[in-house]
N, C-alpha and C positions, 0 to 999 in steps of 0.2 A: 305887651304894655300892661294887660290886665288879665288876670286869671281868677276864675270864681268856680266854686264847687257847689254841688247840691245833691239831695238824696230824695227819692220818691219811692212809693210802695204801691203795691196792689195787694190789698189784704186778703181778699177771698176769691177774686175772679182770675187770678194768675194771668193778668193782662200785661205783658211786658211793655208794650207801647204806651199804655196809660201810666205805668210806673216811670218810664223814661220821660214822658211829658211832665209829670210832677217833679222829677228831679231837676229838669230844665227850668221850670218855673221857680222852684226853690232857689236855685242858683242866681236866677235874674232878680229876684225879689230881695236878695241880700243886700243890694246896693243901689245907689242911684247916682252913679258917677257920670258926669257929662264929658266924657273921653273926647268925643268928636269936637266939641265946642272948645275944649282946652287947646286943642292944635288947630283951630281954624278950619276944620274939615267938615264935610257933610256926613251925616250918620250913615248914608248909603255907602260911603267909602270904607266903612269898618269891615274888616276880614274877620269873620267869627268861625273859629274852629271848635266843633263841639265833639266831645268823645263821651260816649255812653257806655257803661259797663253793666251787663246783666249775664245771668247764667246761661241763657238761651238766646244769643244775638240774632239768630234767624227769626226770631218771633217778634222783632221790633220793626215797625214800618218807619223807616227813616224819613220819609216825606212828611209824616205827621209832625216830626219834630222841628223841621225847618220853618213851619208856619207859626211857631210859637214866638219867633223873633220878629219884632215890629219893623226892624230895618237891618240893613247890612248885608253881606254876601256870606252866606252860611254853608259851611262844609261839615258833613255829619260823618262820623266814624262810630260803628257800633261794635263793641269787642266783648270778649268773655270777661266777666268780672261781676260786680254786684253780689247778691246773695239770695239763695233760696232757703227760706226758714221753714223747716218741717213743723207741721201742727200736730200737737199732742192728740187730737181727736181723729187723726188719720186723713183729714181732708187735704185739699190741694195746699201747697205750701205758700207762704207769704212771699211775694217777690219784691226784692229791694234793688232798685237801680241807682247808680251813681252817675253824676254828670260832671264833666270838666268842661269849662268854657274859657277859650283863650281869644282875646280881642287884640288885633294889631292893625296897622295901616301899611300900605305899599309906600315905600320911601325911595 
């Protein structure tokens, strides 16, 4: 019923989880759609599918992503994607995470 995208970064610490959390928040803060109310449903009925793309999926704590959502039944999938941007000074790369959030209801 609804799909939203977001992007998050970790500029210096190469923290893939923090970049992913920022991507989720970016996606959520893009809208204020009252989807549950539109269909006379409770917000807890929302099925939320979250897909996070980062270059090193094994470095993301998926449980830290679920708690960003204030309601709904969240399923998290972390896949290879996003981008690690090399730094000119030879330091750790900047981590970019991409988030795609899909919201639906069981019918």
